C-alpha positions in Angstrom: -0.1 0.0 -0.1 2.8 2.4 1.0 4.8 1.9 -2.2 1.5 2.3 -4.3 0.8 5.5 -2.5 4.4 6.8 -3.0 4.2 5.9 -6.7 1.2 8.0 -7.1 2.7 10.7 -5.3 5.5 10.8 -7.9 3.1 10.9 -10.7 1.3 13.7 -9.2 4.7 15.8 -8.7 5.3 15.3 -12.4 1.6 16.1 -13.3 2.0 19.2 -11.4 5.5 19.9 -12.8 7.3 19.6 -9.6 9.3 16.7 -11.1 10.2 17.4 -14.5 9.3 14.3 -16.7 12.6 14.8 -18.6 14.6 14.5 -15.1 16.8 11.6 -14.1 14.7 11.7 -10.9 11.3 11.1 -12.8 12.9 7.7 -14.2 14.9 6.8 -11.2 12.3 7.4 -8.6 9.5 5.5 -10.4 12.0 2.7 -11.0 13.0 2.3 -7.4 9.3 1.9 -6.5 8.9 -0.7 -8.9 11.9 -2.6 -7.9 11.2 -2.3 -4.1 7.6 -3.7 -5.0 9.3 -7.0 -5.8 10.8 -6.9 -2.4 7.9 -5.6 -0.3 8.4 -8.7 2.1 11.7 -7.5 3.2 10.4 -4.1 4.1 11.0 -0.8 2.5 13.9 -0.9 0.1 13.4 2.1 -2.4 15.9 4.2 -0.8 18.7 1.4 -1.0 17.5 0.9 -4.6 17.6 4.6 -5.6 21.1 5.1 -3.9 22.6 2.2 -5.5 21.1 3.4 -9.1 22.3 6.8 -8.6 25.9 5.9 -7.8 26.5 2.5 -9.5 27.8 4.4 -12.7 31.2 3.3 -13.2 31.0 0.9 -16.1 31.7 2.2 -19.9 28.1 0.8 -20.9 26.5 2.7 -18.2 28.2 6.1 -19.1 27.4 5.2 -22.7 23.6 4.9 -21.8 23.6 8.0 -19.8 25.2 10.1 -22.6 22.5 8.9 -25.0 19.5 9.2 -22.4 16.9 11.8 -23.0 17.0 12.6 -19.2 19.0 15.2 -17.4 20.0 16.2 -14.0 18.4 19.4 -12.7 20.7 20.3 -9.9 23.8 18.1 -10.1 26.2 17.8 -7.4 29.4 16.0 -7.5 30.5 13.9 -4.5 33.2 11.2 -3.5 31.0 8.3 -4.5 29.9 10.2 -7.9 27.3 12.6 -8.9 23.7 13.0 -8.1 20.7 15.2 -8.8 20.0 17.0 -5.6 16.5 17.6 -7.3 15.9 13.7 -7.0 16.7 13.7 -3.3 14.5 16.6 -2.5 11.7 14.8 -4.4 12.3 11.6 -2.7 12.0 13.2 0.7 9.1 15.3 -0.1 7.0 12.3 -1.3 7.9 10.3 1.7 6.7 12.8 3.9 3.6 13.4 2.0 2.7 9.8 2.1 3.5 9.4 5.9 1.0 12.3 6.5 -1.8 10.8 4.3 -1.0 7.3 5.9 -1.3 8.7 9.5 -4.6 10.5 8.5 -6.2 7.4 7.1 -7.7 4.2 8.8 -6.8 1.8 5.8 -4.0 -0.1 7.8 -4.1 -1.0 11.6 -2.5 1.2 13.9 0.6 -1.3 14.4 1.1 -1.6 10.6 1.1 2.1 10.1 3.5 2.8 12.9 5.9 0.0 11.3 5.9 1.4 7.8 6.1 5.0 8.8 9.1 4.1 11.0 10.7 2.2 8.0 9.9 5.4 5.6 11.6 7.8 8.6 14.6 5.8 8.4 15.0 6.2 4.8 14.4 10.1 5.0 17.0 9.8 7.5 19.4 8.1 5.3 18.5 10.7 2.5 19.5 13.5 4.7 22.6 12.0 5.8 23.5 12.0 2.3 22.9 15.8 1.8 24.6 16.5 5.0 27.9 14.6 4.3 28.1 16.6 1.1 27.7 20.0 3.2 24.4 20.5 1.6 21.6 22.7 3.6 18.5 24.6 3.6 20.1 27.3 1.1 20.8 25.0 -1.7 17.4 23.0 -1.2 15.6 26.4 -1.3 17.1 26.8 -4.8 15.7 23.7 -5.6 12.2 24.9 -4.4 12.8 27.7 -7.1 13.1 25.4 -9.9 10.1 23.4 -8.7 8.2 26.4 -8.6 9.5 27.6 -12.3 8.5 24.2 -13.7 5.1 24.1 -12.1 4.4 27.6 -13.4 5.4 26.4 -16.8 2.9 23.5 -16.7 -0.1 25.7 -15.8 1.0 28.4 -18.5 1.3 25.4 -20.9 -2.1 24.1 -20.3 -3.6 27.7 -20.4 -2.0 28.6 -23.7 -3.3 25.4 -25.3 -6.8 26.2 -23.9 -6.3 29.5 -25.8 -5.4 27.8 -29.1 -8.4 25.6 -28.7 -10.8 28.3 -27.9 -9.6 30.3 -31.0 -8.0 33.0 -29.0 -4.4 32.5 -30.7 -3.2 30.7 -33.6 -1.0 27.4 -33.3 2.1 29.5 -34.4 1.3 32.2 -31.7 1.0 29.1 -29.3 4.4 27.7 -30.2 6.0 31.1 -29.9 4.4 31.6 -26.5 5.5 28.3 -25.3 8.9 28.9 -26.5 9.0 32.0 -24.6 7.8 30.3 -21.4 10.2 27.4 -21.9 13.1 29.8 -22.2 12.4 31.3 -18.9 12.4 27.7 -17.3 15.6 26.7 -18.9 16.9 30.1 -17.7 16.1 29.5 -14.2 17.5 26.1 -14.1 20.8 27.1 -15.8 21.2 29.9 -13.2 20.8 27.6 -10.3 23.3 24.9 -11.8 25.9 27.7 -12.9 25.5 30.4 -10.1 24.7 28.0 -7.3 25.5 24.5 -7.6 28.8 24.7 -9.6 30.4 27.4 -7.4 29.2 25.3 -4.3 30.6 22.1 -5.2 34.0 23.9 -6.2 34.2 25.8 -3.0 33.3 22.6 -1.0 35.9 20.6 -2.8 38.7 23.4 -1.9 37.5 23.2 1.5 38.0 19.4 1.8 41.5 19.6 0.1 42.6 22.2 2.6 41.3 20.3 5.5 43.1 17.2 4.2 46.4 19.0 3.6 46.2 20.7 7.0 45.7 17.4 8.7 48.6 15.6 6.8 50.9 18.5 7.6 50.1 18.4 11.2 50.7 14.3 11.2 54.0 14.8 9.5 55.5 17.2 11.8 57.9 15.4 14.2 57.4 15.4 18.0 60.1 16.9 20.0 61.7 14.7 22.6 60.8 17.5 25.4 57.1 17.3 24.6 57.0 13.6 25.5 58.5 14.0 29.0 
């Protein structure tokens, strides 16, 4: 039941434009639920599957598939384990939160069963947050993802409105295409700004900080201890 509700929430996020249908997250999140459904007797495993799918990308075949894939990362973050899309992780956490709240408010399961599944979901949410914390990602960076989410949602609303204008005869098909192009350009600009002005500089600054800490630690360990200090 929980996985069915989670899948429906991902689909709803895509329908509202909160999860771009051409983002990697759209494919990975649905795939993680489908795979977890086959192992439901072992408890929730969609985070484990999602995490493995994100970071198991070392083979040449996988890299070729990524190059040819029509999907893209919205807010890419480079980490020690590989690159992941912050957009995907935020959508995962949001969807789990939403489903947990709906499950609490419903009586479709016995209280004990609800408590068990919600506890499992909370553990997965904590694991997702640990990934963000270990990569120094905080509220500021997540707020930028929210900006892109809002932009994509507005784009979907405007797209529906423009298509309705054409069906009502208010604008021609050519005018509709021109309007959609302008709207799409604004969305792409917002997404590009988040990547180039926020995520890339953040990753570069973080990596420099990591290297500085490692070099400082190495320098300290290399300093010989004087005999007088040991007495």
